[in-house]
C-alpha positions in Angstrom: -38.0 -9.7 -9.9 -36.9 -6.2 -8.9 -35.7 -5.7 -5.3 -37.3 -2.8 -3.6 -35.6 -0.2 -1.3 -37.8 -1.3 1.5 -36.6 -4.9 1.3 -33.0 -3.7 1.2 -33.5 -1.5 4.2 -35.2 -4.4 6.1 -32.3 -6.7 5.4 -29.8 -4.1 6.4 -31.7 -3.6 9.7 -31.8 -7.4 10.3 -28.1 -8.0 9.5 -26.2 -4.7 9.7 -24.8 -5.4 6.3 -24.1 -2.6 3.8 -26.7 -1.5 1.3 -25.0 -3.0 -1.7 -24.3 -6.3 0.1 -28.0 -6.5 1.0 -29.1 -5.7 -2.6 -26.8 -8.3 -4.0 -27.9 -10.9 -1.5 -31.6 -10.2 -2.3 -31.0 -10.4 -6.0 -29.1 -13.6 -5.7 -31.9 -15.1 -3.5 -34.6 -13.8 -5.8 -36.0 -11.7 -3.0 -36.2 -14.5 -0.4 -35.3 -12.7 2.8 -34.3 -15.9 4.7 -32.0 -17.0 1.9 -30.5 -13.5 1.7 -29.7 -13.6 5.4 -28.1 -17.0 5.0 -26.0 -15.6 2.1 -24.7 -12.7 4.2 -24.0 -15.1 7.1 -22.0 -17.5 4.8 -20.0 -14.5 3.5 -19.1 -13.6 7.0 -18.1 -17.2 7.8 -15.9 -17.3 4.7 -14.2 -14.1 5.6 -13.8 -15.2 9.2 -12.2 -18.5 8.1 -9.9 -16.7 5.6 -8.7 -14.2 8.3 -8.5 -16.6 11.2 -4.8 -16.2 11.5 -5.0 -12.4 11.7 -4.7 -10.5 15.0 -7.8 -8.9 16.3 -6.1 -6.4 18.6 -8.5 -3.5 18.4 -12.2 -3.4 19.5 -14.8 -1.9 21.7 -15.1 -2.4 25.5 -18.4 -1.6 27.2 -19.7 -2.2 30.7 -23.0 -1.9 32.5 -25.0 -2.9 35.6 -28.4 -4.3 36.2 -29.7 -5.2 39.7 -26.3 -5.9 41.3 -25.0 -7.8 38.3 -22.3 -6.0 36.4 -20.8 -7.1 33.1 -18.0 -6.0 30.8 -17.8 -7.2 27.2 -15.2 -6.6 24.5 -15.9 -7.3 20.8 -12.6 -7.3 19.0 -11.6 -6.4 15.4 -8.5 -5.6 13.4 -8.5 -1.9 13.1 -9.4 1.2 15.2 -11.3 2.5 12.2 -13.8 -0.4 12.4 -13.8 -0.3 16.3 -15.1 3.3 16.2 -17.8 2.6 13.6 -21.3 3.2 15.0 -22.7 -0.1 13.9 -19.8 -2.0 15.5 -20.3 -0.1 18.8 -24.0 -0.8 18.6 -23.3 -4.5 18.1 -21.1 -4.4 21.3 -23.8 -2.6 23.2 -26.4 -5.2 22.1 -24.1 -8.0 23.3 -23.7 -6.2 26.6 -27.5 -5.6 27.0 -28.0 -9.4 26.4 -25.4 -10.2 29.0 -27.1 -8.0 31.6 -30.5 -9.4 30.8 -29.6 -13.1 30.8 -26.6 -13.2 33.0 -24.8 -16.0 31.2 -22.3 -17.9 33.3 -19.5 -18.1 30.7 -18.3 -16.6 27.4 -19.5 -19.8 25.6 -23.0 -19.3 27.1 -23.0 -15.7 25.9 -21.9 -16.6 22.4 -24.8 -19.1 22.3 -27.4 -16.7 23.6 -29.7 -15.1 21.0 -30.7 -11.7 19.9 -33.9 -11.7 17.8 -33.3 -15.4 16.9 -29.6 -15.2 16.0 -26.8 -16.2 18.3 -24.1 -13.7 19.4 -21.6 -15.8 17.6 -23.5 -15.6 14.3 -24.0 -11.8 14.7 -20.3 -11.3 15.1 -19.6 -13.5 12.1 -22.1 -11.6 10.0 -20.5 -8.3 11.0 -17.2 -9.7 10.0 -18.6 -10.3 6.5 -19.8 -6.7 6.4 -16.4 -5.1 7.3 -14.1 -7.8 5.9 -12.2 -7.9 9.2 -11.7 -10.7 11.7 -13.9 -10.2 14.7 -14.4 -12.1 17.9 -15.8 -11.8 21.4 -12.6 -11.1 23.2 -13.8 -10.8 26.8 -16.8 -11.3 28.9 -16.4 -10.7 32.7 -19.0 -10.2 35.4 -19.4 -9.6 39.1 -22.3 -9.9 41.5 -23.0 -8.1 44.7 -25.7 -6.3 46.7 -24.5 -3.2 44.8 -22.3 -3.0 41.7 -20.8 -0.3 39.6 -19.2 0.2 36.2 -16.5 2.6 35.0 -15.7 3.1 31.3 -12.6 5.1 30.3 -13.2 7.4 27.4 -12.4 5.7 24.1 -14.1 2.3 24.7 -10.8 0.5 25.3 -10.8 0.1 29.1 -13.5 -0.7 31.6 -13.8 -2.0 35.1 -16.7 -3.4 37.2 -16.8 -3.7 41.0 -19.2 -5.5 43.3 -19.9 -4.5 47.0 -21.3 -6.3 50.0 -23.6 -3.4 50.9 -26.8 -2.3 49.1 -26.7 1.4 49.9 -23.4 2.6 48.4 -22.8 6.1 47.3 -22.3 5.9 43.5 -19.4 8.4 43.5 -17.6 6.3 46.2 -18.2 3.2 44.2 -16.9 4.8 41.0 -13.8 6.0 42.8 -13.0 2.4 43.6 -13.7 1.4 40.0 -11.5 4.2 38.7 -8.8 3.0 41.0 -8.9 -0.4 39.5 -8.8 1.1 36.0 -5.9 3.4 36.7 -3.7 1.2 38.9 -4.3 -2.3 37.3 -4.3 -4.4 40.5 -3.7 -8.1 40.1 -6.2 -9.1 42.8 -8.7 -7.6 45.3 -6.4 -8.5 48.3 -3.3 -10.4 49.1 -5.3 -13.6 49.9 -6.6 -13.6 46.3 -3.3 -13.2 44.6 -2.6 -16.5 42.6 0.0 -18.8 44.2 2.1 -18.8 41.0 2.4 -15.0 41.1 3.4 -15.1 44.8 6.0 -17.8 44.0 7.4 -15.8 41.1 7.6 -12.6 43.1 9.4 -14.5 46.0 11.9 -15.9 43.5 12.5 -12.4 42.0 13.0 -11.0 45.5 15.6 -13.7 46.3 17.5 -13.2 43.0 17.7 -9.5 43.5 19.0 -10.0 47.0 21.7 -12.4 45.7 22.7 -9.8 43.1 23.1 -7.3 45.9 25.4 -9.7 47.7 23.1 -10.6 50.6 23.9 -13.7 52.6 21.9 -16.9 51.6 20.6 -17.2 55.2 18.5 -14.1 54.9 17.4 -14.2 51.3 14.0 -15.7 52.3 13.3 -12.9 54.8 14.3 -10.2 52.3 12.1 -11.8 49.6 9.1 -11.9 52.0 9.6 -8.2 52.7 9.7 -7.4 49.0 6.6 -9.6 48.5 4.8 -7.5 51.2 5.7 -4.4 49.2 4.3 -6.1 46.0 1.0 -6.7 47.8 0.8 -3.0 48.8 1.5 -1.9 45.2 -0.5 -4.5 43.3 -3.6 -5.5 45.3 -6.6 -3.2 45.1 -7.3 -2.9 48.8 -3.7 -2.1 49.8 -2.9 0.3 47.1 -2.5 4.0 47.8 -5.8 5.7 47.0 -5.3 7.7 43.7 -7.3 10.7 45.0 -5.4 10.9 48.3 -2.0 9.1 48.6 -2.1 9.6 52.4 -4.6 6.8 52.7 -5.0 3.3 51.2 -8.1 2.1 49.4 -8.9 0.1 52.5 -8.8 3.3 54.6 -11.1 5.1 52.0 -13.6 2.1 52.0 -13.7 2.0 55.8 -14.3 5.8 56.0 -17.2 5.4 53.6 -18.5 2.1 55.1 -18.2 0.1 51.9 -16.8 -3.4 51.3 -15.6 -4.3 47.7 -16.0 -8.1 47.2 -14.9 -8.5 43.6 -13.7 -6.6 40.6 -12.9 -7.2 36.9 -10.8 -5.1 34.5 -10.6 -5.4 30.7 -8.1 -3.3 28.8 -7.4 -3.5 25.0 -4.5 -1.1 25.3 -1.1 -2.1 26.7 -0.7 -1.4 30.4 
């Protein structure tokens, strides 16, 4: 039986596959839409398996907010050419929309969630079959607060989300904090939230530098603690110099605007 253009377009809409891929799948399945979808899915699985050892270092990062819940997702691929493709960006946006709607608690939960009857994992696999590139859900992060905000840097490679304790937060003030996190790459919200292994590593680095400078062993700990304090001021969001006014810290800016950041996440596909 002859495959109609309407059927090809319908399959393309359902799968995102190319016109010829849709036509071939429909021909092979004798016009059976479900079998055609399965053929396209299997092609994607085969390509994904074949390219599993490849590096998916490019991709699309998008962030959004719904009712105090902010999420950032990154769907990764192999080349920047595919990352900028409208269908690939649309897939990432659909995954983000699903995350905002269902608020999954983990990446595995998001991969198992469904869009029009198909899991996110299947949709990404199918898209891999369309492009011939390895694809994966590289990141899923979220924060919750009385108020939350997102910031996406131009180019869809870097995004941040920040949650606040207060409901009534000026959006520009909130975005200033999110932009701070994007630009300055803090390791934690404040010094109390810096992981213990990072603190220990910074203390050891401080001691080693002091030894190299010929400082007495008896004062190495005190010198290292001083350098750790400097690290906190440079590398924690609340203690950093505010990028829009270096005369004040982020804490000063937040106090002046009566806002309290309680959590942030940052996803960057570029090298910091």
